[in-house]
Each structure stands twice: as structure tokens, then as C-alpha cells.
C-alpha positions, 0 to 999 in steps of 0.5 A: 107951941114951940118955946121962943128963945130969948136973948140975954145981954152979957151983963144980964148973964153975968148977974145970973151965972150962979143960976144958969146952966151954960152950954157952949156950942162951939168946937172944943178948940174954940171952947179951950181958947176961952169960955164963960165960967161954968160953961159946958162944951156941947158942940152944935152938931152934938145937940141932938145927942145931948137933948135928953140931958139938956131937957133935964137941965132945963127942967131944973132951971134956965139954960143959956146957950153960948157961941162965939158971936151968937149965930150958932147959939141961935141955931142951937136954941131953935133946935132945942125949941123945936124939941120943947126945950126953952133956952136963952142965947147970949147976945153977941156971944163970947165976943161980946162977953169979953168985949164987956170986960168979963173974964173967960175961963180956959181948961187946965192944960189947954196949951195951944190956942185953936183958931175960932171957926170964923177965922178958920172959914176965912182962911179956908175960903181965902186959900180956895179963892187964891188957888182957883185964881192961880190955877185959872191963870196957870192951868186953865181959865175954867179953874176960876169957877172955883173962886166964883163958887166960893164967892157964891157960897159966901153970899148964900151963907150971909143971906141964910145965916148958915155956913156949910164950910163951917159945918165941914170944918167942924168935922176936922179932928181938932174941932171935934170932941173926943167921945170921952170928953162929950160923955164926961160933959153930959155926965156933968150936965146930968149931975148939976 
């Protein structure tokens, strides 16, 4: 039987910070912009690679999976549950954490703030829609299909609670962890 992920409210999570292993599944740039105290950054697309270490951490205590709003952490919890790892997610993500007045930590030396994935998706979708409309007016009306395609993708994204554009943007260099950073994170997870 697959374990069912639970959700913790920000106040519940704050009260249990000392006993939780916290895994932040956002991109490294988002993580650098502010994360829960003690959180380790393992981006969603790296969860499978980190599975043995996360399983080991879950055997020692409760694991809380965190993202910006809760959608990516729910997906991570589902992947982990399918592999027999029981986890919890933070309701509302780091956005709810910060809105409740709880402190976010930033890595030392993090000088530039990288935009959150949702903001990157909004910018990219907006640029593509405007480009499609402009090309449709100036070059050929068929270019407006680009805008229609993005609109269809946004509807699909909302209905399925997934985002293909975010998955593609996560592959950009500024959104990916350096191999050494991920290796260091996994070593820290093993040593907890």
C-alpha cells in the first residue's frame, strides 16, 4: 500500500522544525531567494536521484517537502509515496510560511535574487503570446496560433496542476543545481 502524504500548516511545521528533515524541491535560484530554516535543496527533477538518501532520512524521522506554493511538493510527495517513502508537504509552501510571518533563510553569498518559477512562467508565456500576436499582425495571421497554443497550454496546466513550461524552464542553467551542490546536499542529508 502506498503511503498517503499529509500536509502541515506553517505553524505546525514551525513548531516541529527541530525534528523534521526539510527538503525544498524548488530550483536552486528560488531556494537562494529564501527557504525554511534547515531546508536542503533537492530540485523536483532530482528526486529520483536522491531517493535512497531521502528514504534513509525518512527511516530516521519525519520528512517535510516544501516548494513555493505546494504544487511541486505535492508532486514530489507522490513520487516518494510511490517508492514507499512517507512524507508531508507544507500547506501553501514558502509563500504561506512567509505570509504567516515566519523567517526565511538565505545562503551566505547569495547576492542576486532569482525569480520564482511561477514568475518565470508568467514572463515566458506573456512574451510568447505577445510575439505570436505581433507576428500575426506583421508577418502572417497564422502566427497567432502560437498565442493560441500557449493559451491551451495554460488551460491544460490549470486542469492537471502540472506545468510543462516550468519543467522546460527548470532545465535552464540558472535553475539547475551544479553537480557539486547536489552532491553536497545529499551528503548533508545522509549525515543528519
